[in-house]
C-alpha atoms as an extended CHARMM CRD file, in Angstrom:
* protein
*
        73  EXT
         1         1  UNK       CA              0.0000000000        0.0000000000        0.0000000000  PROA      1               0.0000000000
         2         2  UNK       CA              1.2970000000        3.4480000000       -0.9150000000  PROA      2               0.0000000000
         3         3  UNK       CA              0.5200000000        6.6680000000        0.9130000000  PROA      3               0.0000000000
         4         4  UNK       CA              0.3800000000       10.2520000000       -0.2970000000  PROA      4               0.0000000000
         5         5  UNK       CA             -0.5000000000       13.5900000000        1.2880000000  PROA      5               0.0000000000
         6         6  UNK       CA             -1.8660000000       16.4880000000       -0.7630000000  PROA      6               0.0000000000
         7         7  UNK       CA             -1.7040000000       20.0690000000        0.5170000000  PROA      7               0.0000000000
         8         8  UNK       CA             -4.7150000000       22.1010000000       -0.5970000000  PROA      8               0.0000000000
         9         9  UNK       CA             -5.6250000000       25.7530000000       -0.3440000000  PROA      9               0.0000000000
        10        10  UNK       CA             -7.4630000000       26.4710000000        2.9340000000  PROA      10              0.0000000000
        11        11  UNK       CA            -10.7840000000       24.6360000000        3.0670000000  PROA      11              0.0000000000
        12        12  UNK       CA            -13.7740000000       26.7190000000        4.1000000000  PROA      12              0.0000000000
        13        13  UNK       CA            -16.6550000000       24.2920000000        4.5610000000  PROA      13              0.0000000000
        14        14  UNK       CA            -17.3600000000       20.8380000000        5.9640000000  PROA      14              0.0000000000
        15        15  UNK       CA            -19.2090000000       19.8860000000        2.7550000000  PROA      15              0.0000000000
        16        16  UNK       CA            -15.8660000000       20.2560000000        0.9100000000  PROA      16              0.0000000000
        17        17  UNK       CA            -14.4800000000       17.4610000000        3.0840000000  PROA      17              0.0000000000
        18        18  UNK       CA            -17.4140000000       15.1670000000        2.3630000000  PROA      18              0.0000000000
        19        19  UNK       CA            -17.2030000000       15.8190000000       -1.3840000000  PROA      19              0.0000000000
        20        20  UNK       CA            -13.4810000000       14.9640000000       -1.5680000000  PROA      20              0.0000000000
        21        21  UNK       CA            -13.6590000000       11.9410000000        0.7690000000  PROA      21              0.0000000000
        22        22  UNK       CA            -16.7590000000       10.4630000000       -0.9030000000  PROA      22              0.0000000000
        23        23  UNK       CA            -15.3030000000       10.7760000000       -4.4040000000  PROA      23              0.0000000000
        24        24  UNK       CA            -11.8920000000        9.3560000000       -3.4970000000  PROA      24              0.0000000000
        25        25  UNK       CA            -13.2070000000        6.5480000000       -1.2840000000  PROA      25              0.0000000000
        26        26  UNK       CA            -15.4360000000        5.3300000000       -4.1490000000  PROA      26              0.0000000000
        27        27  UNK       CA            -12.4740000000        5.1350000000       -6.5290000000  PROA      27              0.0000000000
        28        28  UNK       CA            -11.0040000000        1.7320000000       -7.3090000000  PROA      28              0.0000000000
        29        29  UNK       CA             -7.4910000000        1.3450000000       -5.9190000000  PROA      29              0.0000000000
        30        30  UNK       CA             -7.9240000000        3.9260000000       -3.1530000000  PROA      30              0.0000000000
        31        31  UNK       CA             -8.0040000000        2.1780000000        0.2170000000  PROA      31              0.0000000000
        32        32  UNK       CA             -8.7420000000        5.2970000000        2.2600000000  PROA      32              0.0000000000
        33        33  UNK       CA             -8.9140000000        9.0580000000        1.9010000000  PROA      33              0.0000000000
        34        34  UNK       CA             -9.0970000000       11.3860000000        4.8930000000  PROA      34              0.0000000000
        35        35  UNK       CA             -9.3580000000       15.1680000000        4.7450000000  PROA      35              0.0000000000
        36        36  UNK       CA             -7.7300000000       17.0810000000        7.5890000000  PROA      36              0.0000000000
        37        37  UNK       CA             -9.8500000000       20.2660000000        7.7490000000  PROA      37              0.0000000000
        38        38  UNK       CA             -7.5490000000       22.3500000000        9.9990000000  PROA      38              0.0000000000
        39        39  UNK       CA             -4.4210000000       21.7520000000        7.9250000000  PROA      39              0.0000000000
        40        40  UNK       CA             -6.2340000000       21.4890000000        4.5500000000  PROA      40              0.0000000000
        41        41  UNK       CA             -4.5020000000       18.2070000000        3.7360000000  PROA      41              0.0000000000
        42        42  UNK       CA             -5.8190000000       15.0540000000        2.1020000000  PROA      42              0.0000000000
        43        43  UNK       CA             -4.1830000000       11.8460000000        3.3390000000  PROA      43              0.0000000000
        44        44  UNK       CA             -4.6120000000        8.8340000000        1.0670000000  PROA      44              0.0000000000
        45        45  UNK       CA             -3.6970000000        5.1640000000        1.0980000000  PROA      45              0.0000000000
        46        46  UNK       CA             -3.8390000000        3.4620000000       -2.2780000000  PROA      46              0.0000000000
        47        47  UNK       CA             -2.7340000000        0.4980000000       -4.3660000000  PROA      47              0.0000000000
        48        48  UNK       CA             -0.1850000000        1.8770000000       -6.8160000000  PROA      48              0.0000000000
        49        49  UNK       CA             -0.7810000000       -1.0080000000       -9.2240000000  PROA      49              0.0000000000
        50        50  UNK       CA             -4.3650000000        0.2600000000       -9.6900000000  PROA      50              0.0000000000
        51        51  UNK       CA             -4.0400000000        4.0520000000       -9.4000000000  PROA      51              0.0000000000
        52        52  UNK       CA             -1.1350000000        6.5240000000       -9.3970000000  PROA      52              0.0000000000
        53        53  UNK       CA             -0.6340000000        9.4440000000       -6.9990000000  PROA      53              0.0000000000
        54        54  UNK       CA             -0.7860000000       11.8690000000       -9.9550000000  PROA      54              0.0000000000
        55        55  UNK       CA             -4.2410000000       10.5590000000      -10.9040000000  PROA      55              0.0000000000
        56        56  UNK       CA             -5.5080000000       11.1500000000       -7.3470000000  PROA      56              0.0000000000
        57        57  UNK       CA             -4.1590000000       14.7060000000       -7.5010000000  PROA      57              0.0000000000
        58        58  UNK       CA             -5.9580000000       15.2470000000      -10.8310000000  PROA      58              0.0000000000
        59        59  UNK       CA             -9.2120000000       13.9930000000       -9.2920000000  PROA      59              0.0000000000
        60        60  UNK       CA             -8.9450000000       16.4620000000       -6.3750000000  PROA      60              0.0000000000
        61        61  UNK       CA             -8.2480000000       19.3180000000       -8.8050000000  PROA      61              0.0000000000
        62        62  UNK       CA            -11.2020000000       18.3250000000      -11.0460000000  PROA      62              0.0000000000
        63        63  UNK       CA            -13.4410000000       18.6550000000       -7.9720000000  PROA      63              0.0000000000
        64        64  UNK       CA            -12.3100000000       22.2920000000       -7.8030000000  PROA      64              0.0000000000
        65        65  UNK       CA             -9.6070000000       22.1840000000       -5.1310000000  PROA      65              0.0000000000
        66        66  UNK       CA             -6.1400000000       23.3460000000       -6.2730000000  PROA      66              0.0000000000
        67        67  UNK       CA             -3.3540000000       21.1040000000       -4.9500000000  PROA      67              0.0000000000
        68        68  UNK       CA             -0.4420000000       23.2400000000       -3.7490000000  PROA      68              0.0000000000
        69        69  UNK       CA              1.9000000000       20.2950000000       -3.1890000000  PROA      69              0.0000000000
        70        70  UNK       CA              1.9290000000       16.5410000000       -2.8230000000  PROA      70              0.0000000000
        71        71  UNK       CA              4.2190000000       14.1750000000       -0.9970000000  PROA      71              0.0000000000
        72        72  UNK       CA              4.5020000000       10.3970000000       -1.0890000000  PROA      72              0.0000000000
        73        73  UNK       CA              4.6980000000        9.0870000000        2.4530000000  PROA      73              0.0000000000
């Protein structure tokens, strides 16, 4: 299992968290996605043979949340 953390611009609403988590957790290959509201980070655990970290970042950005940086953990 691979892990990645994505730093977003400051989040302003709890519904943002639900939108990101629901979308990512439904995606094949993503084991878990957790949004940290206070730090505006998205922590993910995923199977790199099924989905790449770059693809997860693209998905977050398509939802309308610019990713400032990402880091494989």
